[in-house]
PDB file of N, H, CA, C and O in Angstrom:
ATOM      1  N   UNK A   1       0.846  -1.175   0.000  1.00  0.00           N
ATOM      2  CA  UNK A   1       0.000   0.000   0.000  1.00  0.00           C
ATOM      3  C   UNK A   1       0.892   1.240   0.000  1.00  0.00           C
ATOM      4  O   UNK A   1       1.866   1.322   0.749  1.00  0.00           O
ATOM      5  N   UNK A   2       0.543   2.191  -0.846  1.00  0.00           N
ATOM      6  H   UNK A   2      -0.248   2.123  -1.454  1.00  0.00           H
ATOM      7  CA  UNK A   2       1.331   3.411  -0.907  1.00  0.00           C
ATOM      8  C   UNK A   2       0.927   4.358   0.216  1.00  0.00           C
ATOM      9  O   UNK A   2      -0.122   4.209   0.843  1.00  0.00           O
ATOM     10  N   UNK A   3       1.779   5.314   0.440  1.00  0.00           N
ATOM     11  H   UNK A   3       2.631   5.434  -0.069  1.00  0.00           H
ATOM     12  CA  UNK A   3       1.529   6.287   1.495  1.00  0.00           C
ATOM     13  C   UNK A   3       0.277   7.109   1.189  1.00  0.00           C
ATOM     14  O   UNK A   3      -0.514   7.389   2.090  1.00  0.00           O
ATOM     15  N   UNK A   4       0.094   7.492  -0.062  1.00  0.00           N
ATOM     16  H   UNK A   4       0.737   7.265  -0.794  1.00  0.00           H
ATOM     17  CA  UNK A   4      -1.093   8.277  -0.429  1.00  0.00           C
ATOM     18  C   UNK A   4      -2.383   7.505  -0.166  1.00  0.00           C
ATOM     19  O   UNK A   4      -3.366   8.082   0.299  1.00  0.00           O
ATOM     20  N   UNK A   5      -2.385   6.224  -0.454  1.00  0.00           N
ATOM     21  H   UNK A   5      -1.586   5.756  -0.832  1.00  0.00           H
ATOM     22  CA  UNK A   5      -3.586   5.416  -0.225  1.00  0.00           C
ATOM     23  C   UNK A   5      -3.888   5.322   1.281  1.00  0.00           C
ATOM     24  O   UNK A   5      -5.048   5.391   1.687  1.00  0.00           O
ATOM     25  N   UNK A   6      -2.860   5.168   2.089  1.00  0.00           N
ATOM     26  H   UNK A   6      -1.917   5.112   1.758  1.00  0.00           H
ATOM     27  CA  UNK A   6      -3.058   5.098   3.544  1.00  0.00           C
ATOM     28  C   UNK A   6      -3.616   6.421   4.064  1.00  0.00           C
ATOM     29  O   UNK A   6      -4.542   6.433   4.875  1.00  0.00           O
ATOM     30  N   UNK A   7      -3.050   7.533   3.596  1.00  0.00           N
ATOM     31  H   UNK A   7      -2.297   7.523   2.938  1.00  0.00           H
ATOM     32  CA  UNK A   7      -3.536   8.851   4.016  1.00  0.00           C
ATOM     33  C   UNK A   7      -4.986   9.039   3.588  1.00  0.00           C
ATOM     34  O   UNK A   7      -5.791   9.578   4.347  1.00  0.00           O
ATOM     35  N   UNK A   8      -5.324   8.600   2.380  1.00  0.00           N
ATOM     36  H   UNK A   8      -4.670   8.163   1.763  1.00  0.00           H
ATOM     37  CA  UNK A   8      -6.698   8.718   1.889  1.00  0.00           C
ATOM     38  C   UNK A   8      -7.658   7.923   2.764  1.00  0.00           C
ATOM     39  O   UNK A   8      -8.729   8.417   3.117  1.00  0.00           O
ATOM     40  N   UNK A   9      -7.287   6.707   3.111  1.00  0.00           N
ATOM     41  H   UNK A   9      -6.418   6.306   2.824  1.00  0.00           H
ATOM     42  CA  UNK A   9      -8.155   5.888   3.964  1.00  0.00           C
ATOM     43  C   UNK A   9      -8.309   6.487   5.352  1.00  0.00           C
ATOM     44  O   UNK A   9      -9.388   6.422   5.941  1.00  0.00           O
ATOM     45  N   UNK A  10      -7.239   7.069   5.878  1.00  0.00           N
ATOM     46  H   UNK A  10      -6.362   7.122   5.400  1.00  0.00           H
ATOM     47  CA  UNK A  10      -7.316   7.724   7.192  1.00  0.00           C
ATOM     48  C   UNK A  10      -8.241   8.937   7.110  1.00  0.00           C
ATOM     49  O   UNK A  10      -9.037   9.170   8.019  1.00  0.00           O
ATOM     50  N   UNK A  11      -8.142   9.709   6.028  1.00  0.00           N
ATOM     51  H   UNK A  11      -7.495   9.519   5.289  1.00  0.00           H
ATOM     52  CA  UNK A  11      -9.032  10.860   5.864  1.00  0.00           C
ATOM     53  C   UNK A  11     -10.492  10.437   5.787  1.00  0.00           C
ATOM     54  O   UNK A  11     -11.355  11.079   6.385  1.00  0.00           O
ATOM     55  N   UNK A  12     -10.773   9.378   5.067  1.00  0.00           N
ATOM     56  H   UNK A  12     -10.072   8.856   4.581  1.00  0.00           H
ATOM     57  CA  UNK A  12     -12.151   8.893   4.972  1.00  0.00           C
ATOM     58  C   UNK A  12     -12.657   8.437   6.337  1.00  0.00           C
ATOM     59  O   UNK A  12     -13.780   8.759   6.725  1.00  0.00           O
ATOM     60  N   UNK A  13     -11.839   7.697   7.057  1.00  0.00           N
ATOM     61  H   UNK A  13     -10.926   7.435   6.742  1.00  0.00           H
ATOM     62  CA  UNK A  13     -12.239   7.232   8.396  1.00  0.00           C
ATOM     63  C   UNK A  13     -12.450   8.412   9.341  1.00  0.00           C
ATOM     64  O   UNK A  13     -13.421   8.439  10.097  1.00  0.00           O
ATOM     65  N   UNK A  14     -11.546   9.383   9.299  1.00  0.00           N
ATOM     66  H   UNK A  14     -10.757   9.361   8.685  1.00  0.00           H
ATOM     67  CA  UNK A  14     -11.679  10.569  10.147  1.00  0.00           C
ATOM     68  C   UNK A  14     -12.941  11.341   9.792  1.00  0.00           C
ATOM     69  O   UNK A  14     -13.648  11.821  10.678  1.00  0.00           O
ATOM     70  N   UNK A  15     -13.223  11.461   8.507  1.00  0.00           N
ATOM     71  H   UNK A  15     -12.648  11.072   7.787  1.00  0.00           H
ATOM     72  CA  UNK A  15     -14.429  12.158   8.074  1.00  0.00           C
ATOM     73  C   UNK A  15     -15.691  11.482   8.562  1.00  0.00           C
ATOM     74  O   UNK A  15     -16.632  12.146   8.995  1.00  0.00           O
ATOM     75  N   UNK A  16     -15.712  10.161   8.494  1.00  0.00           N
ATOM     76  H   UNK A  16     -14.947   9.621   8.142  1.00  0.00           H
ATOM     77  CA  UNK A  16     -16.887   9.425   8.969  1.00  0.00           C
ATOM     78  C   UNK A  16     -17.069   9.621  10.472  1.00  0.00           C
ATOM     79  O   UNK A  16     -18.192   9.784  10.947  1.00  0.00           O
ATOM     80  N   UNK A  17     -15.983   9.607  11.207  1.00  0.00           N
ATOM     81  H   UNK A  17     -15.070   9.475  10.820  1.00  0.00           H
ATOM     82  CA  UNK A  17     -16.061   9.832  12.659  1.00  0.00           C
ATOM     83  C   UNK A  17     -16.584  11.240  12.955  1.00  0.00           C
ATOM     84  O   UNK A  17     -17.423  11.419  13.838  1.00  0.00           O
ATOM     85  N   UNK A  18     -16.089  12.238  12.217  1.00  0.00           N
ATOM     86  H   UNK A  18     -15.407  12.093  11.500  1.00  0.00           H
ATOM     87  CA  UNK A  18     -16.548  13.618  12.446  1.00  0.00           C
ATOM     88  C   UNK A  18     -18.026  13.788  12.108  1.00  0.00           C
ATOM     89  O   UNK A  18     -18.750  14.479  12.824  1.00  0.00           O
ATOM     90  N   UNK A  19     -18.474  13.164  11.026  1.00  0.00           N
ATOM     91  H   UNK A  19     -17.885  12.602  10.444  1.00  0.00           H
ATOM     92  CA  UNK A  19     -19.892  13.240  10.676  1.00  0.00           C
ATOM     93  C   UNK A  19     -20.742  12.574  11.757  1.00  0.00           C
ATOM     94  O   UNK A  19     -21.802  13.085  12.118  1.00  0.00           O
ATOM     95  N   UNK A  20     -20.279  11.436  12.273  1.00  0.00           N
ATOM     96  H   UNK A  20     -19.418  11.020  11.981  1.00  0.00           H
ATOM     97  CA  UNK A  20     -21.005  10.764  13.357  1.00  0.00           C
ATOM     98  C   UNK A  20     -21.043  11.648  14.609  1.00  0.00           C
ATOM     99  O   UNK A  20     -22.076  11.749  15.272  1.00  0.00           O
ATOM    100  N   UNK A  21     -19.920  12.282  14.926  1.00  0.00           N
ATOM    101  H   UNK A  21     -19.081  12.201  14.389  1.00  0.00           H
ATOM    102  CA  UNK A  21     -19.891  13.171  16.097  1.00  0.00           C
ATOM    103  C   UNK A  21     -20.837  14.358  15.897  1.00  0.00           C
ATOM    104  O   UNK A  21     -21.476  14.811  16.846  1.00  0.00           O
ATOM    105  N   UNK A  22     -20.925  14.857  14.671  1.00  0.00           N
ATOM    106  H   UNK A  22     -20.405  14.490  13.900  1.00  0.00           H
ATOM    107  CA  UNK A  22     -21.864  15.933  14.380  1.00  0.00           C
ATOM    108  C   UNK A  22     -23.302  15.488  14.566  1.00  0.00           C
ATOM    109  O   UNK A  22     -24.132  16.233  15.087  1.00  0.00           O
ATOM    110  N   UNK A  23     -23.593  14.265  14.135  1.00  0.00           N
ATOM    111  H   UNK A  23     -22.919  13.660  13.711  1.00  0.00           H
ATOM    112  CA  UNK A  23     -24.942  13.737  14.328  1.00  0.00           C
ATOM    113  C   UNK A  23     -25.263  13.612  15.819  1.00  0.00           C
ATOM    114  O   UNK A  23     -26.337  14.012  16.267  1.00  0.00           O
ATOM    115  N   UNK A  24     -24.325  13.058  16.576  1.00  0.00           N
ATOM    116  H   UNK A  24     -23.452  12.733  16.212  1.00  0.00           H
ATOM    117  CA  UNK A  24     -24.539  12.920  18.019  1.00  0.00           C
ATOM    118  C   UNK A  24     -24.723  14.278  18.678  1.00  0.00           C
ATOM    119  O   UNK A  24     -25.562  14.440  19.564  1.00  0.00           O
ATOM    120  N   UNK A  25     -23.933  15.252  18.237  1.00  0.00           N
ATOM    121  H   UNK A  25     -23.252  15.121  17.517  1.00  0.00           H
ATOM    122  CA  UNK A  25     -24.041  16.602  18.786  1.00  0.00           C
ATOM    123  C   UNK A  25     -25.392  17.223  18.449  1.00  0.00           C
ATOM    124  O   UNK A  25     -25.961  17.950  19.263  1.00  0.00           O
ATOM    125  N   UNK A  26     -25.908  16.942  17.256  1.00  0.00           N
ATOM    126  H   UNK A  26     -25.446  16.351  16.595  1.00  0.00           H
ATOM    127  CA  UNK A  26     -27.181  17.532  16.849  1.00  0.00           C
ATOM    128  C   UNK A  26     -28.355  16.974  17.636  1.00  0.00           C
ATOM    129  O   UNK A  26     -29.426  17.581  17.658  1.00  0.00           O
ATOM    130  N   UNK A  27     -28.173  15.833  18.278  1.00  0.00           N
ATOM    131  H   UNK A  27     -27.303  15.341  18.260  1.00  0.00           H
ATOM    132  CA  UNK A  27     -29.244  15.226  19.053  1.00  0.00           C
ATOM    133  C   UNK A  27     -29.269  15.714  20.499  1.00  0.00           C
ATOM    134  O   UNK A  27     -30.160  15.344  21.265  1.00  0.00           O
ATOM    135  N   UNK A  28     -28.291  16.546  20.876  1.00  0.00           N
ATOM    136  H   UNK A  28     -27.568  16.846  20.254  1.00  0.00           H
ATOM    137  CA  UNK A  28     -28.228  17.064  22.235  1.00  0.00           C
ATOM    138  C   UNK A  28     -29.271  18.140  22.487  1.00  0.00           C
ATOM    139  O   UNK A  28     -29.816  18.726  21.551  1.00  0.00           O
ATOM    140  N   UNK A  29     -29.540  18.388  23.748  1.00  0.00           N
ATOM    141  H   UNK A  29     -29.097  17.912  24.508  1.00  0.00           H
ATOM    142  CA  UNK A  29     -30.562  19.361  24.139  1.00  0.00           C
ATOM    143  C   UNK A  29     -30.223  20.758  23.646  1.00  0.00           C
ATOM    144  O   UNK A  29     -31.104  21.479  23.178  1.00  0.00           O
ATOM    145  N   UNK A  30     -28.954  21.152  23.745  1.00  0.00           N
ATOM    146  H   UNK A  30     -28.238  20.567  24.125  1.00  0.00           H
ATOM    147  CA  UNK A  30     -28.581  22.507  23.323  1.00  0.00           C
ATOM    148  C   UNK A  30     -28.820  22.711  21.826  1.00  0.00           C
ATOM    149  O   UNK A  30     -29.270  23.779  21.413  1.00  0.00           O
ATOM    150  N   UNK A  31     -28.527  21.714  21.027  1.00  0.00           N
ATOM    151  H   UNK A  31     -28.161  20.846  21.363  1.00  0.00           H
ATOM    152  CA  UNK A  31     -28.758  21.825  19.596  1.00  0.00           C
ATOM    153  C   UNK A  31     -30.239  21.780  19.263  1.00  0.00           C
ATOM    154  O   UNK A  31     -30.692  22.472  18.350  1.00  0.00           O
ATOM    155  N   UNK A  32     -30.982  20.990  19.976  1.00  0.00           N
ATOM    156  H   UNK A  32     -30.615  20.428  20.717  1.00  0.00           H
ATOM    157  CA  UNK A  32     -32.417  20.916  19.720  1.00  0.00           C
ATOM    158  C   UNK A  32     -33.084  22.259  20.019  1.00  0.00           C
ATOM    159  O   UNK A  32     -33.945  22.711  19.265  1.00  0.00           O
ATOM    160  N   UNK A  33     -32.681  22.893  21.123  1.00  0.00           N
ATOM    161  H   UNK A  33     -31.982  22.526  21.736  1.00  0.00           H
ATOM    162  CA  UNK A  33     -33.238  24.200  21.482  1.00  0.00           C
ATOM    163  C   UNK A  33     -32.796  25.247  20.469  1.00  0.00           C
ATOM    164  O   UNK A  33     -33.602  26.064  20.022  1.00  0.00           O
ATOM    165  N   UNK A  34     -31.525  25.225  20.109  1.00  0.00           N
ATOM    166  H   UNK A  34     -30.871  24.562  20.472  1.00  0.00           H
ATOM    167  CA  UNK A  34     -31.001  26.187  19.135  1.00  0.00           C
ATOM    168  C   UNK A  34     -31.716  26.057  17.795  1.00  0.00           C
ATOM    169  O   UNK A  34     -32.061  27.062  17.174  1.00  0.00           O
ATOM    170  N   UNK A  35     -31.936  24.838  17.352  1.00  0.00           N
ATOM    171  H   UNK A  35     -31.655  24.022  17.857  1.00  0.00           H
ATOM    172  CA  UNK A  35     -32.623  24.629  16.079  1.00  0.00           C
ATOM    173  C   UNK A  35     -34.087  25.070  16.160  1.00  0.00           C
ATOM    174  O   UNK A  35     -34.629  25.625  15.205  1.00  0.00           O
ATOM    175  N   UNK A  36     -34.706  24.821  17.286  1.00  0.00           N
ATOM    176  H   UNK A  36     -34.265  24.370  18.062  1.00  0.00           H
ATOM    177  CA  UNK A  36     -36.105  25.202  17.440  1.00  0.00           C
ATOM    178  C   UNK A  36     -36.274  26.723  17.454  1.00  0.00           C
ATOM    179  O   UNK A  36     -37.247  27.245  16.909  1.00  0.00           O
ATOM    180  N   UNK A  37     -35.337  27.426  18.070  1.00  0.00           N
ATOM    181  H   UNK A  37     -34.547  27.003  18.512  1.00  0.00           H
ATOM    182  CA  UNK A  37     -35.457  28.878  18.195  1.00  0.00           C
ATOM    183  C   UNK A  37     -34.930  29.625  16.977  1.00  0.00           C
ATOM    184  O   UNK A  37     -35.528  30.616  16.559  1.00  0.00           O
ATOM    185  N   UNK A  38     -33.831  29.171  16.404  1.00  0.00           N
ATOM    186  H   UNK A  38     -33.345  28.365  16.743  1.00  0.00           H
ATOM    187  CA  UNK A  38     -33.200  29.914  15.308  1.00  0.00           C
ATOM    188  C   UNK A  38     -33.311  29.229  13.955  1.00  0.00           C
ATOM    189  O   UNK A  38     -33.122  29.864  12.918  1.00  0.00           O
ATOM    190  N   UNK A  39     -33.615  27.946  13.962  1.00  0.00           N
ATOM    191  H   UNK A  39     -33.769  27.430  14.805  1.00  0.00           H
ATOM    192  CA  UNK A  39     -33.660  27.205  12.721  1.00  0.00           C
ATOM    193  C   UNK A  39     -32.301  26.687  12.280  1.00  0.00           C
ATOM    194  O   UNK A  39     -32.189  26.057  11.228  1.00  0.00           O
ATOM    195  N   UNK A  40     -31.269  26.947  13.072  1.00  0.00           N
ATOM    196  H   UNK A  40     -31.361  27.459  13.926  1.00  0.00           H
ATOM    197  CA  UNK A  40     -29.901  26.518  12.755  1.00  0.00           C
ATOM    198  C   UNK A  40     -29.330  25.696  13.898  1.00  0.00           C
ATOM    199  O   UNK A  40     -29.722  25.850  15.055  1.00  0.00           O
ATOM    200  N   UNK A  41     -28.393  24.818  13.548  1.00  0.00           N
ATOM    201  H   UNK A  41     -28.075  24.693  12.608  1.00  0.00           H
ATOM    202  CA  UNK A  41     -27.664  24.085  14.577  1.00  0.00           C
ATOM    203  C   UNK A  41     -26.549  24.968  15.121  1.00  0.00           C
ATOM    204  O   UNK A  41     -26.251  26.018  14.552  1.00  0.00           O
ATOM    205  N   UNK A  42     -25.940  24.549  16.207  1.00  0.00           N
ATOM    206  H   UNK A  42     -26.182  23.696  16.669  1.00  0.00           H
ATOM    207  CA  UNK A  42     -24.839  25.318  16.774  1.00  0.00           C
ATOM    208  C   UNK A  42     -23.619  25.254  15.857  1.00  0.00           C
ATOM    209  O   UNK A  42     -23.521  24.383  14.993  1.00  0.00           O
ATOM    210  N   UNK A  43     -22.700  26.182  16.056  1.00  0.00           N
ATOM    211  H   UNK A  43     -22.779  26.890  16.758  1.00  0.00           H
ATOM    212  CA  UNK A  43     -21.488  26.229  15.236  1.00  0.00           C
ATOM    213  C   UNK A  43     -20.663  24.963  15.373  1.00  0.00           C
ATOM    214  O   UNK A  43     -20.097  24.481  14.391  1.00  0.00           O
ATOM    215  N   UNK A  44     -20.590  24.420  16.583  1.00  0.00           N
ATOM    216  H   UNK A  44     -21.049  24.811  17.380  1.00  0.00           H
ATOM    217  CA  UNK A  44     -19.799  23.211  16.816  1.00  0.00           C
ATOM    218  C   UNK A  44     -20.306  22.043  15.957  1.00  0.00           C
ATOM    219  O   UNK A  44     -19.518  21.310  15.360  1.00  0.00           O
ATOM    220  N   UNK A  45     -21.605  21.887  15.908  1.00  0.00           N
ATOM    221  H   UNK A  45     -22.246  22.483  16.393  1.00  0.00           H
ATOM    222  CA  UNK A  45     -22.190  20.814  15.106  1.00  0.00           C
ATOM    223  C   UNK A  45     -21.897  21.022  13.628  1.00  0.00           C
ATOM    224  O   UNK A  45     -21.562  20.072  12.921  1.00  0.00           O
ATOM    225  N   UNK A  46     -22.019  22.243  13.165  1.00  0.00           N
ATOM    226  H   UNK A  46     -22.291  23.015  13.740  1.00  0.00           H
ATOM    227  CA  UNK A  46     -21.747  22.535  11.759  1.00  0.00           C
ATOM    228  C   UNK A  46     -20.279  22.288  11.418  1.00  0.00           C
ATOM    229  O   UNK A  46     -19.975  21.809  10.325  1.00  0.00           O
ATOM    230  N   UNK A  47     -19.369  22.606  12.334  1.00  0.00           N
ATOM    231  H   UNK A  47     -19.616  22.995  13.221  1.00  0.00           H
ATOM    232  CA  UNK A  47     -17.949  22.345  12.095  1.00  0.00           C
ATOM    233  C   UNK A  47     -17.674  20.849  11.990  1.00  0.00           C
ATOM    234  O   UNK A  47     -16.866  20.420  11.167  1.00  0.00           O
ATOM    235  N   UNK A  48     -18.340  20.063  12.814  1.00  0.00           N
ATOM    236  H   UNK A  48     -18.997  20.412  13.483  1.00  0.00           H
ATOM    237  CA  UNK A  48     -18.191  18.603  12.720  1.00  0.00           C
ATOM    238  C   UNK A  48     -18.640  18.112  11.341  1.00  0.00           C
ATOM    239  O   UNK A  48     -17.926  17.363  10.674  1.00  0.00           O
ATOM    240  N   UNK A  49     -19.823  18.543  10.928  1.00  0.00           N
ATOM    241  H   UNK A  49     -20.403  19.152  11.470  1.00  0.00           H
ATOM    242  CA  UNK A  49     -20.364  18.084   9.648  1.00  0.00           C
ATOM    243  C   UNK A  49     -19.523  18.555   8.468  1.00  0.00           C
ATOM    244  O   UNK A  49     -19.211  17.769   7.573  1.00  0.00           O
ATOM    245  N   UNK A  50     -19.158  19.826   8.462  1.00  0.00           N
ATOM    246  H   UNK A  50     -19.412  20.465   9.188  1.00  0.00           H
ATOM    247  CA  UNK A  50     -18.359  20.351   7.346  1.00  0.00           C
ATOM    248  C   UNK A  50     -16.968  19.737   7.310  1.00  0.00           C
ATOM    249  O   UNK A  50     -16.472  19.366   6.246  1.00  0.00           O
ATOM    250  N   UNK A  51     -16.347  19.631   8.471  1.00  0.00           N
ATOM    251  H   UNK A  51     -16.750  19.932   9.335  1.00  0.00           H
ATOM    252  CA  UNK A  51     -15.016  19.019   8.533  1.00  0.00           C
ATOM    253  C   UNK A  51     -15.048  17.568   8.087  1.00  0.00           C
ATOM    254  O   UNK A  51     -14.153  17.111   7.376  1.00  0.00           O
ATOM    255  N   UNK A  52     -16.073  16.849   8.502  1.00  0.00           N
ATOM    256  H   UNK A  52     -16.800  17.220   9.079  1.00  0.00           H
ATOM    257  CA  UNK A  52     -16.211  15.455   8.100  1.00  0.00           C
ATOM    258  C   UNK A  52     -16.439  15.312   6.614  1.00  0.00           C
ATOM    259  O   UNK A  52     -15.851  14.442   5.972  1.00  0.00           O
ATOM    260  N   UNK A  53     -17.291  16.162   6.059  1.00  0.00           N
ATOM    261  H   UNK A  53     -17.769  16.869   6.580  1.00  0.00           H
ATOM    262  CA  UNK A  53     -17.563  16.096   4.624  1.00  0.00           C
ATOM    263  C   UNK A  53     -16.317  16.427   3.811  1.00  0.00           C
ATOM    264  O   UNK A  53     -16.034  15.765   2.812  1.00  0.00           O
ATOM    265  N   UNK A  54     -15.579  17.436   4.228  1.00  0.00           N
ATOM    266  H   UNK A  54     -15.809  17.973   5.039  1.00  0.00           H
ATOM    267  CA  UNK A  54     -14.350  17.814   3.522  1.00  0.00           C
ATOM    268  C   UNK A  54     -13.325  16.690   3.595  1.00  0.00           C
ATOM    269  O   UNK A  54     -12.665  16.385   2.601  1.00  0.00           O
ATOM    270  N   UNK A  55     -13.189  16.072   4.765  1.00  0.00           N
ATOM    271  H   UNK A  55     -13.725  16.319   5.572  1.00  0.00           H
ATOM    272  CA  UNK A  55     -12.222  14.980   4.917  1.00  0.00           C
ATOM    273  C   UNK A  55     -12.602  13.784   4.048  1.00  0.00           C
ATOM    274  O   UNK A  55     -11.732  13.180   3.420  1.00  0.00           O
ATOM    275  N   UNK A  56     -13.878  13.435   4.003  1.00  0.00           N
ATOM    276  H   UNK A  56     -14.585  13.926   4.513  1.00  0.00           H
ATOM    277  CA  UNK A  56     -14.312  12.308   3.177  1.00  0.00           C
ATOM    278  C   UNK A  56     -14.077  12.603   1.688  1.00  0.00           C
ATOM    279  O   UNK A  56     -13.577  11.752   0.954  1.00  0.00           O
ATOM    280  N   UNK A  57     -14.436  13.794   1.258  1.00  0.00           N
ATOM    281  H   UNK A  57     -14.842  14.486   1.854  1.00  0.00           H
ATOM    282  CA  UNK A  57     -14.252  14.159  -0.142  1.00  0.00           C
ATOM    283  C   UNK A  57     -12.767  14.160  -0.516  1.00  0.00           C
ATOM    284  O   UNK A  57     -12.390  13.669  -1.580  1.00  0.00           O
ATOM    285  N   UNK A  58     -11.929  14.714   0.366  1.00  0.00           N
ATOM    286  H   UNK A  58     -12.235  15.113   1.230  1.00  0.00           H
ATOM    287  CA  UNK A  58     -10.491  14.730   0.093  1.00  0.00           C
ATOM    288  C   UNK A  58      -9.934  13.306   0.025  1.00  0.00           C
ATOM    289  O   UNK A  58      -9.097  13.007  -0.826  1.00  0.00           O
ATOM    290  N   UNK A  59     -10.393  12.442   0.907  1.00  0.00           N
ATOM    291  H   UNK A  59     -11.073  12.685   1.598  1.00  0.00           H
ATOM    292  CA  UNK A  59      -9.948  11.052   0.894  1.00  0.00           C
ATOM    293  C   UNK A  59     -10.357  10.323  -0.373  1.00  0.00           C
ATOM    294  O   UNK A  59      -9.571   9.567  -0.943  1.00  0.00           O
ATOM    295  N   UNK A  60     -11.579  10.550  -0.810  1.00  0.00           N
ATOM    296  H   UNK A  60     -12.218  11.164  -0.346  1.00  0.00           H
ATOM    297  CA  UNK A  60     -12.061   9.893  -2.035  1.00  0.00           C
ATOM    298  C   UNK A  60     -11.280  10.398  -3.245  1.00  0.00           C
ATOM    299  O   UNK A  60     -10.906   9.615  -4.118  1.00  0.00           O
ATOM    300  N   UNK A  61     -11.036  11.698  -3.294  1.00  0.00           N
ATOM    301  H   UNK A  61     -11.339  12.334  -2.585  1.00  0.00           H
ATOM    302  CA  UNK A  61     -10.268  12.256  -4.405  1.00  0.00           C
ATOM    303  C   UNK A  61      -8.864  11.679  -4.424  1.00  0.00           C
ATOM    304  O   UNK A  61      -8.342  11.361  -5.493  1.00  0.00           O
ATOM    305  N   UNK A  62      -8.245  11.538  -3.261  1.00  0.00           N
ATOM    306  H   UNK A  62      -8.669  11.796  -2.393  1.00  0.00           H
ATOM    307  CA  UNK A  62      -6.908  10.961  -3.202  1.00  0.00           C
ATOM    308  C   UNK A  62      -6.907   9.501  -3.640  1.00  0.00           C
ATOM    309  O   UNK A  62      -5.954   9.051  -4.277  1.00  0.00           O
ATOM    310  N   UNK A  63      -7.950   8.760  -3.310  1.00  0.00           N
ATOM    311  H   UNK A  63      -8.724   9.125  -2.792  1.00  0.00           H
ATOM    312  CA  UNK A  63      -8.028   7.368  -3.736  1.00  0.00           C
ATOM    313  C   UNK A  63      -8.204   7.225  -5.246  1.00  0.00           C
ATOM    314  O   UNK A  63      -7.704   6.276  -5.849  1.00  0.00           O
ATOM    315  N   UNK A  64      -8.912   8.164  -5.844  1.00  0.00           N
ATOM    316  H   UNK A  64      -9.319   8.935  -5.354  1.00  0.00           H
ATOM    317  CA  UNK A  64      -9.185   8.097  -7.274  1.00  0.00           C
ATOM    318  C   UNK A  64      -7.958   8.404  -8.124  1.00  0.00           C
ATOM    319  O   UNK A  64      -7.894   7.988  -9.281  1.00  0.00           O
ATOM    320  N   UNK A  65      -6.983   9.125  -7.573  1.00  0.00           N
ATOM    321  H   UNK A  65      -7.035   9.463  -6.633  1.00  0.00           H
ATOM    322  CA  UNK A  65      -5.777   9.486  -8.344  1.00  0.00           C
ATOM    323  C   UNK A  65      -4.808   8.379  -8.418  1.00  0.00           C
ATOM    324  O   UNK A  65      -3.749   8.525  -9.029  1.00  0.00           O
TER     325      UNK A  65
END
């Protein structure tokens, strides 16, 4: 296995973990109240989701090359 492939797989795994953490965070009381009042999730939850999505996309792109 090449170094790039290992890094890509680590990025995909990290992205999946971050997306899962974002989901767990969105189910918390603070996020539920924030979403009910403002229509948006908290910044922390959004950072988890965005960071996870970016990591997964970067990993997939690295695997395709």
